[in-house]
Backbone as CSV, one residue per row, in Angstrom:
resi,resn,N_x,N_y,N_z,CA_x,CA_y,CA_z,C_x,C_y,C_z
1,MET,27.879,1.352,6.831,26.762,2.548,7.219,27.895,3.476,8.376
2,PRO,27.377,4.614,8.618,28.290,5.272,9.119,28.211,5.529,10.700
3,ILE,29.274,5.721,11.348,29.261,5.354,12.598,28.181,6.784,13.295
4,HIS,27.836,6.355,14.365,26.804,7.626,14.882,27.518,8.332,15.666
5,VAL,27.936,9.806,15.471,29.392,10.774,16.385,28.410,10.678,17.468
6,ARG,27.024,11.316,17.705,27.346,12.099,19.216,27.589,10.922,20.437
7,PRO,26.572,9.459,20.239,26.836,8.333,21.356,27.955,8.273,21.373
8,ILE,29.033,8.221,20.799,30.579,8.353,21.014,31.266,9.570,21.743
9,ALA,30.889,10.436,21.217,31.550,11.253,21.655,31.334,12.076,23.161
10,THR,29.692,11.975,23.791,29.203,12.182,24.325,29.915,10.947,25.427
11,ASN,29.663,9.811,25.152,30.300,8.996,26.115,32.069,9.346,26.579
12,ALA,32.709,10.000,25.389,33.995,10.240,25.669,33.971,11.389,26.839
13,ALA,33.484,12.262,26.307,32.894,13.335,27.384,32.724,13.408,28.837
14,VAL,31.707,12.281,28.803,31.898,11.765,30.336,32.452,11.227,30.740
15,ILE,32.890,10.440,30.208,34.350,9.513,31.257,35.504,10.356,31.139
16,SER,35.825,11.770,30.062,36.580,12.462,30.435,36.618,13.126,31.958
17,PHE,35.319,13.567,31.638,34.768,14.703,32.644,35.102,14.601,34.700
18,PHE,34.583,12.730,34.439,35.191,12.187,35.828,36.169,11.827,36.289
19,ALA,36.908,11.850,34.798,38.777,11.424,34.870,38.942,12.612,35.492
20,LEU,39.302,13.227,34.886,39.503,14.682,34.936,38.842,15.584,36.659
21,SER,38.152,15.320,36.603,37.348,15.561,38.258,38.261,14.863,39.576
22,PHE,38.528,13.310,39.001,38.787,13.015,40.292,40.462,13.077,40.141
23,ALA,40.888,13.466,38.740,42.562,13.444,39.323,42.880,14.595,39.553
24,GLY,41.795,15.903,39.404,41.896,16.993,40.353,41.296,17.164,41.666
25,LEU,41.157,16.620,42.162,40.667,16.434,43.735,41.768,15.102,44.077
26,SER,42.842,14.650,43.349,43.094,13.784,43.974,44.912,14.636,44.076
27,ILE,45.029,15.376,43.229,46.031,16.354,43.567,46.135,17.658,44.421
28,GLY,44.552,17.427,44.857,44.239,18.867,46.112,43.814,20.089,45.461
29,LEU,43.447,19.639,44.102,42.386,21.270,43.797,40.832,21.037,44.721
30,THR,40.722,22.700,45.043,39.106,22.790,44.993,38.172,22.044,44.499
31,PRO,37.355,21.587,44.758,36.167,21.040,44.131,35.001,21.661,42.927
32,PHE,35.355,23.214,42.902,35.164,24.494,42.075,35.819,24.081,41.093
33,THR,37.259,24.184,41.138,38.265,24.205,40.093,38.313,23.454,39.374
34,CYS,38.045,22.071,39.807,38.081,20.864,39.364,36.825,20.738,38.344
35,CYS,35.607,21.040,39.054,34.701,20.993,38.239,34.346,21.905,36.971
36,LYS,35.382,22.981,37.155,35.360,23.747,36.087,36.574,23.615,34.814
37,ARG,37.704,22.840,35.239,38.524,22.372,34.720,38.058,20.850,33.651
38,ALA,37.264,20.553,34.805,36.813,19.038,34.165,35.492,19.363,32.782
39,PHE,34.463,20.716,32.846,33.675,20.653,32.292,34.501,20.899,30.772
40,ILE,35.458,22.034,30.958,36.035,22.485,29.828,36.814,20.781,29.255
41,GLY,37.616,20.460,29.625,38.029,19.253,29.675,36.953,18.210,28.566
42,ALA,35.608,18.273,29.240,34.945,17.689,28.639,34.110,17.732,27.315
43,ALA,34.471,19.143,27.317,34.285,20.057,26.076,35.194,19.806,25.286
44,VAL,35.907,20.165,25.261,37.120,19.759,24.306,36.907,18.144,23.632
45,VAL,36.896,17.307,24.343,37.210,15.853,24.086,35.854,15.354,23.228
46,TYR,34.371,16.236,23.658,33.658,15.864,22.734,33.851,16.750,21.599
47,VAL,34.672,17.724,21.708,34.239,18.042,19.767,35.784,17.444,19.216
48,VAL,36.606,17.114,20.230,37.278,16.439,19.016,37.382,14.601,18.765
49,THR,36.527,14.186,19.622,35.484,13.083,19.430,35.278,13.415,18.151
50,GLY,34.142,14.298,18.301,33.170,14.472,16.821,33.996,14.427,16.244
51,VAL,34.966,15.200,16.002,36.175,15.338,14.392,36.451,13.945,14.382
52,VAL,37.070,13.394,15.102,37.583,12.312,14.465,36.742,11.582,14.293
53,VAL,35.320,11.046,14.620,34.452,10.155,14.543,34.247,10.641,12.828
54,ASN,33.708,11.996,12.623,33.799,12.702,11.261,34.549,11.629,9.856
55,ILE,35.838,12.598,10.674,36.994,11.256,9.849,36.750,10.207,9.590
56,VAL,36.538,9.857,10.258,36.397,7.839,10.504,35.285,7.381,9.516
57,ASN,34.168,8.260,9.430,33.162,8.193,8.485,33.624,8.056,7.450
58,ALA,34.336,9.448,6.962,34.710,9.377,5.888,35.326,9.035,5.236
59,ILE,36.686,8.082,5.669,37.073,7.296,5.372,36.126,5.665,5.120
60,LEU,35.415,5.461,5.889,34.778,4.472,5.611,34.173,4.313,4.229
61,THR,32.787,5.398,4.340,32.402,5.913,2.761,32.572,5.814,1.806
62,SER,34.247,6.245,1.560,35.382,6.328,0.566,35.898,4.784,0.566
63,ALA,35.682,4.339,1.112,36.465,2.760,1.155,34.674,2.142,0.343
64,ILE,34.034,2.135,1.359,32.605,1.105,0.893,32.439,1.805,-0.723
65,ILE,32.542,3.269,-1.248,32.305,3.055,-2.078,33.332,2.777,-3.279
66,ASP,34.579,3.182,-3.154,35.811,2.208,-3.844,35.494,0.677,-4.312
67,SER,35.338,0.085,-3.245,35.219,-1.313,-3.030,33.021,-1.755,-4.183
68,HIS,32.674,-1.017,-3.755,31.219,-1.145,-4.941,31.669,-0.753,-6.569
69,THR,32.628,-0.067,-6.670,32.697,0.211,-8.093,33.711,-0.505,-8.640
70,ASN,34.741,-1.066,-7.542,35.697,-2.112,-8.268,34.952,-3.351,-8.174
71,LYS,34.146,-3.690,-7.387,32.927,-4.810,-7.848,31.788,-4.624,-9.324
72,ARG,31.953,-3.710,-9.786,30.951,-3.316,-11.064,31.802,-3.008,-12.161
73,LYS,33.308,-2.599,-11.567,33.853,-2.577,-13.096,34.283,-3.884,-13.276
74,GLU,34.706,-5.119,-12.347,35.343,-6.638,-12.198,33.916,-7.106,-13.239
75,THR,32.682,-6.960,-12.490,31.436,-7.940,-13.242,31.280,-7.665,-15.006
76,HIS,31.891,-5.750,-14.976,31.576,-5.717,-16.449,32.936,-6.039,-17.485
77,HIS,33.713,-6.092,-16.788,35.076,-6.182,-17.704,35.031,-8.268,-17.955
78,VAL,34.017,-8.651,-16.921,34.356,-10.556,-17.089,33.375,-10.383,-18.143
79,GLY,32.103,-9.760,-18.162,30.897,-10.506,-19.100,30.867,-9.706,-20.614
């Protein structure tokens, strides 16, 4: 069963947006600068998270297919 990419990537992007915003404000940047940097950072996190989740989905799908083919081979060799 594949993992849903969009909710995970969205959650990661939202968390990173606020984390980057608060980090920028804490070091004394203007709110507009913090917003721009946080938006760009959130977009990057969204894309990277989407790619990583797709890679994990590919690995899980491959593992499930291998597991099923190995079970099928074992049942045919025994009988």
